[in-house]
Rosetta silent file (secondary structure, phi, psi, omega in degrees, C-alpha in Angstrom):
SEQUENCE: MSGAQKAAVAAQKQEIRNRWLLSAPALLIILIGAAGPLLVMLLYSFMAKGDYGDVKFGQFSSEGWISVFFQRDMFDDTLGLASAHMSIIWRSIKLSAYTTVLTLLLGFPTAYFIATRPTHTREIWVFLVTIPFWTNLLIRTFAMQQIIRNEGLLNNTLIWLGVIDSPLQIIYTDTANLLGMTYVYLPLMVLPLYASIEKLDFRLVEAGYDLYANRFQVLRRIIIPLVKPGLIAGSILVFIPSLGAYVIPRVLGGGKNMMLGNLIEMQFGSGRNWPLGAAMSITLMAFVMIALIFYVRNASRSGAGHA
SCORE:     score description
SCORE:     0.000 S_00000001
   1 L     0.000  128.454 -177.778   35.492  119.436  199.093 S_00000001
   2 L   -72.989  168.202  179.346   32.199  121.300  199.119 S_00000001
   3 H   -63.514  -35.595  179.079   28.859  119.717  199.870 S_00000001
   4 H   -66.222  -39.994  179.615   27.821  119.856  196.221 S_00000001
   5 H   -67.036  -40.961  177.512   30.978  118.040  195.137 S_00000001
   6 H   -62.760  -39.856  178.903   30.490  115.366  197.806 S_00000001
   7 H   -64.964  -39.608  178.865   26.915  114.888  196.658 S_00000001
   8 H   -64.632  -41.916  178.936   28.077  114.557  193.035 S_00000001
   9 H   -64.931  -43.009  178.933   30.719  111.962  193.983 S_00000001
  10 H   -63.910  -39.649  178.132   28.182  109.995  196.037 S_00000001
  11 H   -65.349  -38.070  178.410   25.693  110.083  193.185 S_00000001
  12 H   -65.187  -42.604  178.328   28.349  108.835  190.777 S_00000001
  13 H   -64.139  -39.560  178.834   29.288  105.953  193.105 S_00000001
  14 H   -63.712  -39.938  178.240   25.615  105.067  193.503 S_00000001
  15 H   -63.388  -39.944  177.875   25.196  105.045  189.732 S_00000001
  16 H   -64.034  -43.044  178.149   28.180  102.695  189.357 S_00000001
  17 H   -62.171  -40.309  179.119   26.735  100.365  192.012 S_00000001
  18 H   -64.710  -38.900  178.043   23.381  100.378  190.242 S_00000001
  19 H   -63.884  -42.105  177.511   25.046   99.495  186.942 S_00000001
  20 H   -63.328  -40.127  179.173   26.862   96.576  188.561 S_00000001
  21 H   -64.998  -38.827  177.975   23.631   95.378  190.151 S_00000001
  22 H   -69.423  -31.394 -179.704   21.824   95.555  186.805 S_00000001
  23 H   -84.573  -14.240 -174.248   24.685   93.695  185.097 S_00000001
  24 H   -56.913  -46.720  179.243   24.954   91.056  187.813 S_00000001
  25 H   -58.706  -42.644  179.005   22.377   88.601  186.327 S_00000001
  26 H   -65.961  -42.092  179.518   24.058   88.687  182.888 S_00000001
  27 H   -64.226  -36.401  178.874   27.520   88.350  184.426 S_00000001
  28 H   -67.287  -40.207  178.693   26.322   85.398  186.523 S_00000001
  29 H   -64.596  -43.463  179.154   24.884   83.659  183.449 S_00000001
  30 H   -63.268  -41.436 -178.862   28.154   84.194  181.558 S_00000001
  31 H   -63.208  -44.649 -177.425   30.150   82.910  184.522 S_00000001
  32 H   -76.090  -42.845 -173.818   28.050   79.765  184.906 S_00000001
  33 H   -82.608  -25.592 -177.364   27.410   79.085  181.223 S_00000001
  34 H  -111.821  -57.234 -177.133   30.802   79.974  179.734 S_00000001
  35 H   -71.269  -31.045 -178.631   33.499   80.140  182.382 S_00000001
  36 H   -58.747  -55.712  178.341   32.023   77.235  184.388 S_00000001
  37 H   -59.399  -38.175  178.695   32.534   74.486  181.760 S_00000001
  38 H   -63.927  -39.446  178.035   36.013   75.825  180.952 S_00000001
  39 H   -64.485  -38.777  177.470   36.919   75.696  184.624 S_00000001
  40 H   -62.527  -45.330  178.758   35.675   72.103  184.822 S_00000001
  41 H   -62.725  -37.509  179.951   37.828   71.149  181.808 S_00000001
  42 H   -66.495  -41.048  178.020   40.838   72.876  183.380 S_00000001
  43 H   -66.740  -42.331  179.402   40.355   70.975  186.648 S_00000001
  44 H   -61.276  -34.979 -176.511   39.868   67.654  184.843 S_00000001
  45 H   -66.834  -18.511  179.966   43.090   68.179  182.883 S_00000001
  46 L  -107.342   19.070  178.071   45.072   68.151  186.162 S_00000001
  47 E  -111.391  162.495  179.852   43.428   65.031  187.598 S_00000001
  48 E   -78.086  147.023 -179.748   44.367   61.371  187.351 S_00000001
  49 E   -69.299  135.985  177.233   42.591   59.201  184.786 S_00000001
  50 L   -80.270  171.221 -177.837   39.805   57.017  186.137 S_00000001
  51 L   -80.036  -23.487 -174.948   39.417   53.329  185.415 S_00000001
  52 L  -125.473   32.042  174.817   36.123   53.661  183.521 S_00000001
  53 L    95.355    1.939  176.959   36.461   56.941  181.678 S_00000001
  54 L  -103.398 -156.424  176.939   36.032   59.385  184.564 S_00000001
  55 E  -126.574  157.527  177.318   38.619   61.132  186.744 S_00000001
  56 E   -96.049  101.113 -177.231   39.923   60.421  190.221 S_00000001
  57 E   -62.677  137.374  178.462   38.933   63.471  192.226 S_00000001
  58 E    87.776   -6.434 -180.000   41.561   64.728  194.629 S_00000001
  59 E  -106.997  101.794 -179.376   44.454   63.003  192.817 S_00000001
  60 E   -71.096  138.043  176.952   46.592   65.648  191.106 S_00000001
  61 L  -156.350  139.458  175.612   48.354   64.582  187.931 S_00000001
  62 L  -100.031   10.490 -176.586   50.023   66.321  185.008 S_00000001
  63 H   -61.918  -35.150 -179.951   49.873   63.204  182.849 S_00000001
  64 H   -61.039  -44.299  179.496   47.023   64.598  180.771 S_00000001
  65 H   -70.278  -38.249  178.695   49.072   67.604  179.682 S_00000001
  66 H   -63.168  -37.562 -176.435   52.184   65.528  179.100 S_00000001
  67 H   -73.297  -10.983  178.163   50.211   63.133  176.893 S_00000001
  68 H   -64.276  -42.379 -176.069   49.090   65.928  174.585 S_00000001
  69 H  -116.073  -11.955 -177.369   52.540   66.128  172.988 S_00000001
  70 E  -131.096  160.649  175.372   54.404   63.147  174.436 S_00000001
  71 E  -136.581  148.408 -178.157   53.844   59.429  175.017 S_00000001
  72 E   -91.615  137.768  175.187   55.486   57.044  177.468 S_00000001
  73 L   -67.524  135.629 -175.752   57.308   53.938  176.322 S_00000001
  74 L   -71.906  -12.742 -177.469   55.481   50.851  177.534 S_00000001
  75 L  -102.729  -49.355 -176.812   58.739   49.123  178.561 S_00000001
  76 L  -112.532    2.659  174.460   61.043   51.713  180.183 S_00000001
  77 L    64.837   21.447  176.555   58.502   54.557  180.753 S_00000001
  78 L   -81.299  156.178 -177.932   60.644   57.086  178.874 S_00000001
  79 E   -91.713  136.865  173.916   58.993   60.016  177.114 S_00000001
  80 E  -137.723  161.491 -177.935   58.885   60.326  173.356 S_00000001
  81 E   -63.241  132.491  178.090   57.069   62.615  170.962 S_00000001
  82 L   -78.046   89.680 -172.997   53.418   61.605  170.436 S_00000001
  83 H   -64.001  -35.468 -179.947   53.637   61.353  166.675 S_00000001
  84 H   -65.656  -46.228  178.197   49.950   60.479  166.238 S_00000001
  85 H   -63.959  -43.646  179.988   48.794   63.496  168.221 S_00000001
  86 H   -63.918  -36.294  178.378   51.251   65.809  166.529 S_00000001
  87 H   -65.082  -41.168  179.636   50.115   64.542  163.140 S_00000001
  88 H   -68.669  -42.381  178.475   46.472   65.255  163.960 S_00000001
  89 H   -63.049  -44.043  178.965   47.269   68.696  165.400 S_00000001
  90 H   -63.977  -41.314  178.434   49.355   69.550  162.340 S_00000001
  91 H   -61.290  -41.072 -179.077   46.602   68.276  160.016 S_00000001
  92 H   -63.209  -47.965  179.671   44.056   70.448  161.845 S_00000001
  93 H   -64.456  -43.975 -177.207   46.181   73.589  161.588 S_00000001
  94 H   -63.561  -49.473 -178.468   47.182   72.869  157.988 S_00000001
  95 H   -66.417  -35.131  177.701   43.645   72.164  156.742 S_00000001
  96 H   -64.383  -41.343  178.108   42.288   75.178  158.638 S_00000001
  97 H   -66.076  -45.013  178.387   44.906   77.408  156.982 S_00000001
  98 H   -61.255  -41.124  178.295   44.203   75.900  153.557 S_00000001
  99 H   -61.753  -42.826  178.701   40.473   76.367  154.084 S_00000001
 100 H   -61.002  -45.136 -179.816   41.017   80.012  155.025 S_00000001
 101 H   -65.290  -43.875 -177.315   43.106   80.657  151.909 S_00000001
 102 H   -67.059  -41.241  177.247   40.706   78.815  149.607 S_00000001
 103 H   -66.292  -31.694  176.591   37.627   80.597  150.975 S_00000001
 104 H   -67.268  -43.219  179.403   39.488   83.877  150.593 S_00000001
 105 H   -64.472  -34.618  178.578   40.308   83.162  146.955 S_00000001
 106 H   -86.774  -33.598 -173.193   36.671   82.282  146.270 S_00000001
 107 H   -79.398  -32.238 -178.081   35.042   84.747  148.657 S_00000001
 108 H   -65.108  -50.892  176.629   36.873   87.922  147.652 S_00000001
 109 H   -60.419  -35.647 -179.804   35.688   87.930  143.995 S_00000001
 110 H   -65.068  -46.820  179.307   32.214   86.944  145.158 S_00000001
 111 H   -64.702  -38.968  178.915   32.039   89.778  147.702 S_00000001
 112 H   -65.295  -39.675  177.601   33.453   92.274  145.186 S_00000001
 113 H   -60.944  -46.353 -178.290   30.884   91.188  142.621 S_00000001
 114 H   -64.834  -42.562 -177.168   28.029   91.647  145.079 S_00000001
 115 H   -67.793  -21.219 -179.348   29.320   95.033  146.321 S_00000001
 116 L   -98.616    5.213  175.379   29.549   96.386  142.768 S_00000001
 117 L   -78.657  163.124  172.931   26.008   95.398  141.772 S_00000001
 118 L   -56.311  148.595 -173.378   23.221   97.998  141.702 S_00000001
 119 H   -57.000  -38.630 -175.539   21.936   98.853  145.155 S_00000001
 120 H   -74.469  -10.318  178.980   18.496   97.316  144.593 S_00000001
 121 H  -106.983  -10.047 -177.608   19.979   93.910  143.659 S_00000001
 122 H   -62.482  -41.331 -178.678   22.639   93.573  146.381 S_00000001
 123 H   -60.278  -34.144  178.448   20.162   92.323  148.965 S_00000001
 124 H   -66.150  -44.840  179.177   19.177   89.502  146.634 S_00000001
 125 H   -64.901  -42.373  176.950   22.766   88.369  146.207 S_00000001
 126 H   -61.860  -40.077  177.216   23.420   88.547  149.965 S_00000001
 127 H   -59.289  -41.848  179.490   20.224   86.579  150.507 S_00000001
 128 H   -66.108  -36.112  178.863   21.501   83.858  148.168 S_00000001
 129 H   -65.820  -35.879 -176.154   24.816   83.693  150.048 S_00000001
 130 H   -84.531   -7.197 -177.954   23.042   83.210  153.385 S_00000001
 131 H   -57.813  -40.817  179.428   20.688   80.460  152.180 S_00000001
 132 H   -56.793  -27.089  179.462   23.093   77.625  153.202 S_00000001
 133 H   -68.950  -11.770  178.373   22.781   78.766  156.822 S_00000001
 134 H   -75.550  -17.892 -174.864   19.124   77.721  156.699 S_00000001
 135 L  -104.181  144.215  179.085   20.218   74.102  156.476 S_00000001
 136 L   -61.337  145.746 -179.413   21.756   72.052  159.265 S_00000001
 137 H   -57.147  -39.953 -179.196   25.534   71.586  159.093 S_00000001
 138 H   -64.605  -38.912  178.850   25.170   67.801  159.027 S_00000001
 139 H   -64.715  -43.659  179.673   22.810   67.963  156.044 S_00000001
 140 H   -63.564  -36.697  179.607   25.212   70.192  154.108 S_00000001
 141 H   -67.488  -41.392  176.952   28.068   67.826  154.893 S_00000001
 142 H   -66.012  -33.126  176.914   26.119   64.806  153.643 S_00000001
 143 H   -64.346  -41.499  176.284   25.273   66.771  150.490 S_00000001
 144 H   -65.432  -35.988  177.765   28.986   67.278  149.820 S_00000001
 145 H   -60.455  -39.235 -179.957   29.543   63.599  150.493 S_00000001
 146 H   -69.500  -22.710  179.342   27.064   62.703  147.754 S_00000001
 147 H   -80.949  -42.559 -171.200   28.945   64.945  145.340 S_00000001
 148 H  -100.536   -1.106  179.312   32.506   63.722  145.924 S_00000001
 149 L   -68.711  168.977 -173.889   31.980   60.015  146.705 S_00000001
 150 L   -58.938  -35.375  177.801   33.164   57.416  144.194 S_00000001
 151 L  -104.839   23.216 -175.904   29.702   57.087  142.637 S_00000001
 152 L   -85.162 -176.706 -176.225   28.836   60.717  143.220 S_00000001
 153 H   -60.900  -42.278 -176.720   27.971   63.572  140.917 S_00000001
 154 H   -63.769  -53.254 -178.124   31.557   64.719  140.372 S_00000001
 155 H   -64.545  -40.800  179.291   33.023   61.345  139.394 S_00000001
 156 H   -63.837  -38.095  178.318   30.022   60.394  137.262 S_00000001
 157 H   -67.179  -44.092  179.685   30.239   63.666  135.368 S_00000001
 158 H   -65.314  -36.912  176.449   33.983   63.332  134.755 S_00000001
 159 H   -67.795  -41.136  179.830   33.554   59.737  133.553 S_00000001
 160 H   -64.392  -34.421  178.067   30.672   60.748  131.266 S_00000001
 161 L   -79.566   -8.800 -179.915   32.835   63.527  129.777 S_00000001
 162 L    80.657   13.967 -179.436   35.666   61.058  129.232 S_00000001
 163 L   -73.059  -38.619 -179.750   38.095   62.990  131.457 S_00000001
 164 L  -130.868  157.276  179.006   38.779   59.951  133.690 S_00000001
 165 L   -98.025  -30.311 -179.780   38.287   56.180  133.265 S_00000001
 166 L  -131.223  156.025 -177.196   37.801   55.264  136.927 S_00000001
 167 L   -60.345  142.265  173.685   36.447   57.229  139.895 S_00000001
 168 L   -77.672  136.378  179.117   38.789   59.559  141.742 S_00000001
 169 L   -84.739   90.185  179.729   39.309   58.626  145.397 S_00000001
 170 L  -103.556  -40.918 -177.645   38.338   61.908  147.054 S_00000001
 171 L   -64.052  146.973 -179.617   36.097   60.770  149.879 S_00000001
 172 L    63.532   37.102  174.333   37.818   59.895  153.183 S_00000001
 173 L  -132.210  170.999  175.041   40.899   62.003  152.390 S_00000001
 174 H   -62.842  -32.089  177.192   42.260   65.364  153.507 S_00000001
 175 H   -60.824  -39.819  177.448   41.007   66.748  150.195 S_00000001
 176 H   -62.730  -43.676  176.825   37.486   65.768  151.168 S_00000001
 177 H   -60.146  -42.885 -178.372   37.863   67.582  154.494 S_00000001
 178 H   -64.550  -45.078  179.281   39.194   70.633  152.700 S_00000001
 179 H   -64.076  -42.064 -178.885   36.362   70.712  150.161 S_00000001
 180 H   -64.852  -44.973 -179.984   33.745   70.186  152.848 S_00000001
 181 H   -68.488  -36.394  176.934   35.053   72.955  155.115 S_00000001
 182 H   -62.717  -43.516  179.401   35.448   75.340  152.194 S_00000001
 183 H   -63.735  -44.461 -175.087   31.857   74.726  151.147 S_00000001
 184 H   -72.124  -40.927 -171.615   30.454   75.100  154.657 S_00000001
 185 H   -97.715    0.720 -179.805   32.470   78.105  155.805 S_00000001
 186 H   -57.024  -42.449  178.363   32.594   80.101  152.549 S_00000001
 187 H   -59.953  -29.741  179.747   29.682   82.413  153.577 S_00000001
 188 H   -69.194  -18.412  173.929   31.612   83.366  156.725 S_00000001
 189 H   -90.376  -38.291 -174.433   34.290   84.810  154.451 S_00000001
 190 H   -67.673  -44.302 -173.255   32.000   86.452  151.919 S_00000001
 191 H   -65.217  -47.671  176.647   29.868   88.451  154.349 S_00000001
 192 H   -63.662  -37.653  177.855   32.625   90.358  156.221 S_00000001
 193 H   -64.516  -40.991  177.405   34.399   91.051  152.951 S_00000001
 194 H   -60.939  -42.460 -179.360   31.165   92.327  151.406 S_00000001
 195 H   -62.172  -36.693  178.764   30.592   94.623  154.392 S_00000001
 196 H   -75.848  -42.879 -177.558   34.078   96.140  153.929 S_00000001
 197 H   -68.735  -32.250  179.853   33.989   96.412  150.136 S_00000001
 198 H   -62.510  -30.817 -179.654   30.551   98.000  150.207 S_00000001
 199 L   -86.673   -1.861 -177.569   31.972  100.891  152.235 S_00000001
 200 L   -68.542  135.293  175.842   34.891  101.329  149.849 S_00000001
 201 L   -83.941  102.926 -173.918   35.116  104.700  148.130 S_00000001
 202 H   -72.760   -6.089  172.613   35.463  103.634  144.504 S_00000001
 203 H   -65.566  -29.393  175.722   36.626  107.138  143.581 S_00000001
 204 H   -66.791  -36.778  176.549   39.997  106.031  144.976 S_00000001
 205 H   -64.000  -44.672  178.742   39.975  103.110  142.538 S_00000001
 206 H   -63.260  -37.640  177.928   39.240  105.495  139.679 S_00000001
 207 H   -63.612  -37.173  177.007   42.054  107.751  140.875 S_00000001
 208 H   -61.753  -44.044  178.022   44.433  104.788  140.753 S_00000001
 209 H   -65.008  -36.348  179.075   43.496  104.108  137.145 S_00000001
 210 H   -65.313  -26.693  178.306   43.932  107.816  136.328 S_00000001
 211 L   -91.556   19.824  173.785   47.492  107.551  137.698 S_00000001
 212 L    67.072   27.762  173.217   48.177  104.729  135.183 S_00000001
 213 L   -82.322  142.096  176.193   48.059  101.871  137.685 S_00000001
 214 L   -82.264  179.613 -175.104   47.061   98.511  136.238 S_00000001
 215 H   -63.933  -40.915 -179.191   44.352   96.293  137.770 S_00000001
 216 H   -64.745  -42.269  178.470   46.797   94.302  139.875 S_00000001
 217 H   -64.483  -39.086  176.664   48.377   97.440  141.312 S_00000001
 218 H   -62.681  -42.452  179.815   44.966   98.906  142.113 S_00000001
 219 H   -64.303  -45.743 -172.976   43.992   95.669  143.844 S_00000001
 220 H   -76.991  -35.766 -171.718   47.226   95.363  145.818 S_00000001
 221 H  -105.128  -10.452 -179.032   47.796   98.989  146.788 S_00000001
 222 H  -122.214  -58.394 -172.235   44.289  100.424  147.068 S_00000001
 223 H   -68.926  -53.711 -175.156   41.527   97.863  147.449 S_00000001
 224 H   -60.845  -45.409  178.437   43.197   95.253  149.710 S_00000001
 225 H   -60.619  -33.992 -176.880   44.593   97.803  152.257 S_00000001
 226 H   -78.065  -28.598 -179.849   41.168   99.483  152.541 S_00000001
 227 L  -102.769   16.254 -177.971   39.234   96.232  153.009 S_00000001
 228 H   -58.225  -39.900  178.049   41.857   94.647  155.275 S_00000001
 229 H   -57.938  -43.071  177.675   39.576   94.686  158.385 S_00000001
 230 H   -66.928  -35.240  178.361   36.952   92.609  156.556 S_00000001
 231 H   -65.104  -43.616  178.882   39.644   90.305  155.197 S_00000001
 232 H   -67.976  -42.098 -179.919   41.070   89.665  158.667 S_00000001
 233 H   -62.940  -44.734  178.103   37.618   89.216  160.212 S_00000001
 234 H   -62.976  -38.995  178.968   36.583   86.727  157.530 S_00000001
 235 H   -64.522  -39.833  178.036   39.827   84.793  157.934 S_00000001
 236 H   -67.617  -42.510 -179.680   39.332   84.510  161.679 S_00000001
 237 H   -64.421  -25.092  177.670   35.674   83.498  161.276 S_00000001
 238 H   -89.492  -43.070 -174.419   36.754   80.702  158.944 S_00000001
 239 H   -64.877  -43.787 -174.325   39.956   79.585  160.680 S_00000001
 240 H   -64.687  -52.901  178.550   38.521   79.192  164.184 S_00000001
 241 H   -65.755  -29.339  176.546   35.569   76.866  163.387 S_00000001
 242 H   -64.559  -39.228 -178.955   37.754   74.966  160.920 S_00000001
 243 H   -63.075  -36.758 -179.909   40.298   74.308  163.661 S_00000001
 244 L  -102.338   18.847 -177.772   37.655   72.751  165.905 S_00000001
 245 L   -59.462  139.382  178.049   35.646   71.040  163.165 S_00000001
 246 L  -126.578  -46.937 -175.211   34.102   67.727  164.180 S_00000001
 247 H   -66.702  -47.262 -174.089   31.154   66.855  161.911 S_00000001
 248 H   -63.355  -49.733  177.802   32.925   67.453  158.587 S_00000001
 249 H   -65.390  -29.418  178.607   36.014   65.283  159.307 S_00000001
 250 H   -67.382  -40.323 -176.347   33.774   62.625  160.824 S_00000001
 251 H   -85.767  -45.432 -173.176   31.585   62.344  157.707 S_00000001
 252 H   -94.594  -29.387 -176.799   34.022   63.173  154.915 S_00000001
 253 H   -88.266  -23.616 -177.305   37.386   62.244  156.404 S_00000001
 254 L    72.766 -174.419 -177.802   36.551   58.890  157.892 S_00000001
 255 L   -71.563  -19.305 -175.746   38.498   57.322  160.739 S_00000001
 256 L   -85.433  -16.676 -172.903   41.865   57.796  159.007 S_00000001
 257 L  -123.796   53.068  179.347   41.715   61.570  158.655 S_00000001
 258 L   -69.430  154.597  171.014   40.753   62.803  162.099 S_00000001
 259 L  -117.584 -178.817 -172.056   41.152   66.380  163.207 S_00000001
 260 H   -59.232  -39.128  178.017   41.600   67.833  166.672 S_00000001
 261 H   -62.174  -39.484  177.805   37.883   67.906  167.414 S_00000001
 262 H   -67.720  -38.648  179.339   37.545   64.203  166.594 S_00000001
 263 H   -64.508  -40.263  178.443   40.576   63.356  168.749 S_00000001
 264 H   -64.617  -44.856  178.557   39.097   65.198  171.715 S_00000001
 265 H   -59.680  -39.281 -179.346   35.749   63.403  171.281 S_00000001
 266 H   -64.690  -36.333 -179.443   37.540   60.063  171.131 S_00000001
 267 H   -68.507  -32.769  177.186   39.299   60.666  174.456 S_00000001
 268 H   -82.160  -12.411 -179.285   35.973   61.336  176.171 S_00000001
 269 L  -107.519 -104.511 -174.394   34.424   58.308  174.433 S_00000001
 270 L   -67.854  -26.940 -179.931   36.221   55.155  173.456 S_00000001
 271 L   -72.469  -25.233  178.788   39.619   56.365  174.697 S_00000001
 272 L    52.010   43.754  178.716   38.313   56.787  178.274 S_00000001
 273 L  -131.483   79.539 -176.185   40.965   59.377  179.054 S_00000001
 274 H   -64.399  -41.545  178.473   39.141   62.453  180.295 S_00000001
 275 H   -59.507  -40.137  177.789   42.234   64.329  181.554 S_00000001
 276 H   -66.376  -42.551  177.987   43.867   64.015  178.118 S_00000001
 277 H   -62.617  -39.871  178.077   40.640   65.091  176.403 S_00000001
 278 H   -66.346  -42.307  178.852   40.344   68.082  178.745 S_00000001
 279 H   -63.361  -39.769  177.422   43.971   69.073  178.179 S_00000001
 280 H   -65.965  -35.788  177.499   43.457   68.858  174.418 S_00000001
 281 H   -63.379  -43.562  178.412   40.333   71.003  174.744 S_00000001
 282 H   -67.114  -36.192  177.202   42.286   73.695  176.572 S_00000001
 283 H   -62.911  -42.917  177.216   45.058   73.380  173.959 S_00000001
 284 H   -61.079  -41.664  178.128   42.499   73.953  171.203 S_00000001
 285 H   -63.632  -34.698  177.864   41.204   76.997  173.060 S_00000001
 286 H   -64.236  -43.570  176.069   44.775   78.272  173.299 S_00000001
 287 H   -58.628  -42.307  179.261   45.141   78.011  169.521 S_00000001
 288 H   -64.746  -40.909  178.903   41.886   79.950  169.146 S_00000001
 289 H   -63.266  -40.011  177.862   43.089   82.621  171.593 S_00000001
 290 H   -61.319  -43.847  178.606   46.313   83.039  169.616 S_00000001
 291 H   -62.901  -40.817  179.971   44.291   83.517  166.429 S_00000001
 292 H   -66.849  -40.024  178.183   42.019   86.064  168.149 S_00000001
 293 H   -62.422  -41.692  177.492   44.990   87.994  169.554 S_00000001
 294 H   -59.815  -41.826 -179.992   46.481   88.062  166.060 S_00000001
 295 H   -65.758  -45.953 -176.758   43.193   89.419  164.714 S_00000001
 296 H   -64.208  -42.308 -179.405   42.796   92.090  167.400 S_00000001
 297 H   -64.863  -43.527 -179.610   46.383   93.330  166.975 S_00000001
 298 H   -69.510  -38.094  177.483   46.110   93.504  163.193 S_00000001
 299 H   -64.357  -37.366  179.741   42.694   95.163  163.370 S_00000001
 300 H   -68.163  -41.156  177.683   44.050   97.767  165.784 S_00000001
 301 H   -64.665  -38.837  179.698   47.019   98.502  163.533 S_00000001
 302 H   -65.149  -41.886  177.988   44.718   98.731  160.548 S_00000001
 303 H   -64.859  -38.076  176.902   42.427  101.128  162.365 S_00000001
 304 H   -67.036  -37.902  179.713   45.356  103.284  163.460 S_00000001
 305 H   -65.402  -41.455  177.981   46.672  103.335  159.897 S_00000001
 306 H   -68.209  -33.264  178.389   43.320  104.469  158.493 S_00000001
 307 L   -65.640    0.000    0.000   43.036  107.079  161.233 S_00000001
């Protein structure tokens, strides 16, 4: 190797070292602020439960992880399925999936409408979609509560129109959770879909009509495949926060319709079982990771298909 080549290699190594040194503060902040709490939760999940809501340091135990899906019989100490936990986990996944589908059904026409408006008016429509983000999540949830409660706007309107004779029991049900999450997370579906539809070459749509395709065929075979990245991104952006929702089920669902986020909070609070709460937190993160892996794989396939 000549002297010039050695100098080039040394300069490249020095540049790499400088990049690492410049990135070190950011990496340290990420490690402390993001990985640190997760590591604490992971350690807590393998410790024995304390007597007053803490953990017994140095005492290894897998009871927290076992209790996520199983419960011990109080008489013979045998393991059985934790039906209450499984019910809450299933409710969380089910309502998150329903919320994703409902926001998609509402968000796709909305995004398509905005993307097909004149260029000088699109910004106004996008601005209107983002207005709810100006308000705190708790305020928006209480606003929905005032609409769907027994003496709320919805029931009073239906009674005034003569559609029903007595108020519908919507508040403190799974339906209330579903409506609340759909209302809160709908903009997270509209915006990615709008970004994809705006880039759509509508000459392809016209070509579909020229080839005698009906509207449904154009939607299914042209529009949806081309906007699939935005559809997947919007679904992930809705599904993940819905899965870990805490405020909405607490306000609209009541104590009878808890979701996974409420169950985790209860273990760190009144339940005084930190290892179980930590194990449930890691379990929730695992569900999120599965959803993200699904998104990345589908996005990669979609990108390869378009390429």
